[in-house]
C-alpha positions in Angstrom: -89.9 -20.8 -47.4 -87.3 -20.9 -44.7 -84.0 -22.8 -45.1 -85.2 -25.7 -43.0 -88.4 -26.1 -45.1 -92.1 -26.0 -44.5 -93.8 -28.4 -42.1 -97.6 -28.8 -42.0 -99.1 -30.0 -38.7 -102.7 -31.2 -38.3 -103.9 -31.2 -34.7 -101.4 -28.4 -34.1 -103.4 -26.8 -31.3 -103.3 -30.0 -29.2 -100.9 -30.9 -26.5 -98.2 -32.4 -28.7 -99.0 -30.2 -31.7 -98.5 -27.0 -29.8 -95.2 -28.1 -28.3 -94.0 -29.4 -31.7 -94.9 -26.1 -33.3 -92.7 -24.3 -30.8 -89.9 -26.8 -31.3 -89.9 -26.6 -35.1 -90.4 -22.9 -35.4 -87.6 -22.3 -32.9 -85.4 -24.5 -35.1 -86.0 -22.4 -38.2 -88.8 -24.3 -39.9 -91.8 -22.6 -41.5 -94.7 -24.2 -39.6 -98.3 -24.3 -41.0 -100.9 -25.3 -38.4 -104.0 -26.7 -40.1 -107.0 -25.7 -38.1 -110.8 -25.7 -38.6 -110.8 -22.2 -37.0 -107.5 -20.6 -38.1 -108.7 -17.1 -37.0 -109.0 -18.4 -33.4 -105.5 -19.9 -33.2 -103.4 -17.6 -31.0 -100.0 -17.6 -29.5 -98.2 -19.0 -32.4 -94.5 -18.4 -32.4 -92.6 -16.4 -35.1 -92.3 -18.5 -38.2 -95.7 -20.3 -37.7 -99.1 -19.5 -39.2 -102.5 -21.1 -39.2 -104.4 -22.2 -42.3 -108.0 -23.4 -42.5 -109.0 -27.0 -43.3 -112.1 -29.0 -42.7 -110.3 -32.1 -41.3 -112.0 -34.2 -44.0 -110.7 -33.1 -47.4 -107.7 -31.5 -49.2 -109.8 -28.5 -50.4 -108.3 -25.1 -49.6 -105.0 -26.2 -48.2 -103.3 -28.9 -50.4 -101.2 -26.2 -52.1 -99.3 -25.8 -48.8 -98.1 -29.4 -49.2 -96.5 -28.7 -52.5 -92.8 -28.3 -51.8 -93.2 -28.9 -48.1 -90.6 -30.9 -46.2 -93.0 -32.8 -44.0 -96.6 -33.3 -42.9 -97.2 -34.3 -39.3 -100.7 -35.7 -38.9 -101.9 -35.7 -35.3 -105.6 -34.8 -35.7 -108.2 -36.9 -34.0 -111.0 -36.8 -31.4 -109.8 -36.6 -27.8 -109.7 -40.1 -26.2 -110.0 -38.8 -22.7 -113.6 -37.7 -23.0 -115.9 -40.2 -21.3 -118.0 -42.2 -21.2 -117.2 -44.2 -24.4 -120.6 -44.5 -25.8 -121.0 -46.2 -29.2 -121.3 -42.7 -30.7 -118.2 -41.5 -29.0 -116.2 -44.6 -30.2 -117.5 -44.0 -33.7 -116.2 -40.4 -33.6 -112.9 -41.4 -32.2 -112.3 -43.7 -35.2 -113.9 -41.6 -37.9 -112.1 -38.4 -36.9 -108.8 -40.1 -37.4 -109.7 -41.8 -40.6 -111.2 -38.7 -42.2 -108.2 -36.4 -41.4 -105.7 -39.0 -42.5 -107.5 -39.6 -45.8 -107.6 -35.8 -46.3 -103.8 -35.8 -45.9 -103.4 -38.6 -48.5 -105.8 -36.7 -50.8 -103.6 -33.6 -50.5 -100.5 -35.7 -51.5 -102.4 -37.0 -54.5 -103.4 -33.5 -55.6 -99.7 -32.4 -55.4 -98.7 -35.3 -57.6 -101.5 -34.7 -60.1 -100.5 -31.1 -60.3 -96.9 -31.9 -61.0 -95.7 -30.4 -57.8 -93.0 -31.5 -55.3 -94.3 -34.0 -52.8 -93.2 -33.7 -49.1 -90.3 -35.8 -48.1 -92.0 -37.5 -45.1 -95.4 -38.0 -43.5 -95.2 -38.4 -39.8 -98.4 -40.2 -39.0 -100.0 -40.0 -35.5 -100.5 -43.4 -33.8 -100.6 -44.8 -30.3 -98.9 -47.4 -28.1 -102.4 -48.9 -27.7 -101.6 -50.6 -31.1 -100.3 -53.6 -29.2 -103.4 -54.1 -26.9 -103.1 -55.5 -23.4 -100.0 -57.7 -23.2 -99.4 -58.4 -19.6 -95.7 -58.7 -18.7 -94.6 -59.5 -22.3 -92.1 -56.9 -23.6 -93.3 -55.5 -26.9 -91.2 -53.6 -29.4 -92.0 -51.7 -32.7 -92.3 -54.8 -34.9 -94.7 -56.8 -32.7 -98.2 -57.6 -34.0 -101.3 -55.6 -33.0 -103.8 -56.4 -30.3 -107.6 -56.7 -30.8 -109.3 -54.4 -28.2 -111.1 -51.2 -29.3 -108.1 -48.9 -29.2 -105.8 -51.4 -30.9 -108.3 -51.7 -33.8 -108.6 -47.9 -34.0 -104.8 -47.5 -34.2 -104.5 -50.3 -36.9 -107.1 -48.6 -39.1 -105.5 -45.1 -38.4 -102.1 -46.3 -39.6 -103.5 -48.2 -42.6 -105.3 -45.0 -43.8 -101.9 -43.4 -44.3 -100.4 -46.3 -46.2 -101.1 -44.9 -49.7 -98.5 -42.2 -49.0 -95.8 -44.8 -49.5 -97.1 -45.7 -52.9 -96.7 -42.0 -53.9 -93.0 -42.2 -52.8 -93.4 -40.4 -49.5 -91.4 -41.7 -46.5 -93.9 -42.7 -43.8 -93.1 -42.8 -40.1 -95.7 -44.1 -37.6 -95.6 -42.3 -34.2 -96.8 -44.9 -31.7 -96.9 -42.5 -28.8 -97.0 -43.6 -25.1 -98.7 -41.6 -22.3 -97.3 -38.1 -22.7 -96.4 -36.4 -19.4 -96.8 -32.6 -19.5 -97.2 -29.9 -16.8 -100.5 -28.3 -17.6 -102.4 -30.8 -19.8 -102.8 -34.4 -20.7 -102.7 -37.3 -18.3 -100.4 -36.0 -15.6 -102.6 -33.3 -14.0 -105.4 -35.9 -13.7 -103.1 -38.5 -12.2 -101.6 -36.0 -9.7 -105.0 -34.7 -8.4 -105.8 -37.5 -6.0 -102.2 -37.3 -4.6 -102.6 -33.6 -4.0 -105.7 -34.4 -2.1 -103.8 -37.1 0.0 -105.8 -39.8 -1.7 -103.4 -41.2 -4.3 -102.3 -44.7 -4.9 -102.1 -47.4 -7.6 -104.9 -48.2 -9.9 -106.4 -51.7 -9.9 -103.7 -54.3 -9.1 -100.9 -51.8 -9.8 -99.1 -54.5 -11.7 -100.0 -53.2 -15.2 -97.1 -51.7 -17.2 -97.3 -48.0 -18.1 -95.2 -46.8 -21.1 -94.7 -43.0 -20.8 -92.7 -40.1 -22.3 -91.9 -36.6 -21.2 -93.5 -34.0 -23.6 -90.0 -32.6 -24.3 -88.8 -35.9 -25.5 -91.9 -36.5 -27.5 -91.4 -33.5 -29.6 -87.6 -34.0 -29.8 -88.3 -37.6 -31.1 -90.7 -36.4 -33.7 -88.2 -33.8 -35.0 -85.4 -36.5 -34.9 -87.5 -38.8 -37.1 -88.4 -36.0 -39.4 -84.7 -35.2 -40.0 -83.4 -38.8 -40.2 -84.0 -39.8 -43.8 -83.4 -43.5 -43.0 -86.3 -43.5 -40.5 -89.4 -45.2 -41.8 -92.1 -47.4 -40.4 -93.3 -47.8 -36.8 -91.5 -46.2 -33.8 -92.6 -46.5 -30.2 -92.3 -43.0 -28.7 -91.7 -43.9 -25.1 -89.1 -43.5 -22.4 -86.5 -46.4 -22.4 -88.0 -48.1 -19.3 -91.8 -48.4 -18.8 -92.9 -48.7 -15.2 -95.6 -50.6 -13.4 -98.6 -48.6 -12.3 -97.7 -49.1 -8.6 -94.2 -47.7 -9.3 -95.7 -44.7 -11.1 -97.9 -44.1 -8.0 -94.9 -44.4 -5.6 -92.7 -42.0 -7.6 -95.6 -39.5 -8.1 -96.3 -39.6 -4.3 -92.6 -39.0 -3.5 -92.2 -36.1 -5.9 -95.4 -34.5 -4.6 -94.5 -35.3 -0.9 -97.8 -37.2 -0.5 -98.7 -40.7 0.5 -99.3 -43.3 -2.3 -101.2 -45.9 -0.3 -104.8 -45.5 -1.3 -105.5 -47.8 -4.3 -108.3 -47.2 -6.7 -110.1 -50.6 -6.9 -110.6 -52.0 -10.4 -114.4 -52.3 -9.9 -114.7 -48.7 -8.9 -112.6 -47.5 -11.8 -114.7 -49.6 -14.2 -118.0 -48.3 -12.6 -117.0 -44.7 -13.3 -115.3 -45.1 -16.7 -116.9 -48.2 -18.2 -114.9 -49.5 -21.2 -112.5 -46.6 -21.0 -111.2 -48.1 -17.7 -109.3 -50.7 -19.8 -106.8 -48.0 -20.7 -105.9 -47.7 -17.0 -106.3 -51.3 -15.8 -104.5 -53.1 -18.6 -101.0 -52.3 -19.7 -98.3 -53.1 -22.2 -94.5 -53.2 -21.6 -93.7 -51.3 -24.8 -90.1 -50.3 -25.4 -88.6 -47.9 -28.0 -86.2 -50.4 -29.6 -86.0 -48.8 -33.0 -85.7 -45.2 -31.7 -82.8 -46.4 -29.5 -81.1 -48.1 -32.4 -81.2 -44.9 -34.5 -79.3 -43.2 -31.7 -82.0 -41.0 -30.1 -81.0 -39.7 -26.7 -83.7 -38.9 -24.1 -83.5 -35.8 -21.9 -85.7 -37.5 -19.4 -85.1 -41.3 -19.5 -86.1 -41.8 -15.8 -89.6 -41.3 -14.4 -88.5 -39.5 -11.2 -86.4 -37.0 -13.1 -89.3 -36.3 -15.5 -91.9 -35.8 -12.7 -89.5 -33.6 -10.8 -89.2 -31.4 -13.9 -92.9 -31.2 -14.4 -94.2 -31.0 -10.9 -91.7 -29.4 -8.5 
């Protein structure tokens, strides 16, 4: 094991997981990426390796958790695949619950075997926890909403709660929309602007909490290393923006107009229930992250988009 310790990452081949692997390996951690196809995982940095798991049990990998410094649990079905049929919604929820229960089972196996439990479980979550909240400012301790994604996040977080009874510090990563150059939401948002057809979505008044990918992985590492950090944290830039402001800044950075709105009825006709993610917002702020002293590299939307798009 390296001096910094071993960190296990589920969902390590995804957008956040891949960037986090690079960040932690570069900082001297031994990184273990849990994958259903470890032989197909390529491009891992020095200090990182892939280990097989079935995303549903602790079999074959729980020994990696013995003596590890942390587990970062990010595994789950991609939310961006549409339409949200009842089967798709079931898979979105079940994939998160099964993988989280597998992580808890691994912790229990370590304890039963007399091993050393990880110091911290950094549990994937989402800013959708709060549901649509209009103009109300919501921080980390506010109650959950009751739409589909809010219910998913509540159950996802609850599935990791047994880790605390085992004595493992638990951090809930309520991640906002992650802005990245080549994947995630930004390329999809930018496409109509590149085609000179961009503008606000729906009314444009809905709030959009966001975070640059670089700050997302820095925040996860920050919470991993701060032993006093526990409970829910909104992983978002300090200032959310309204959708119309996002469109305005995106158009300015791309040197394109931002005057062609996407009507709510059209968005809903194409995406169905998934349209709620775009048409309803939440003014979520990272109060607890700020209180702990985290400093953002990209606190302003224009600076973040310039870094990613220019």
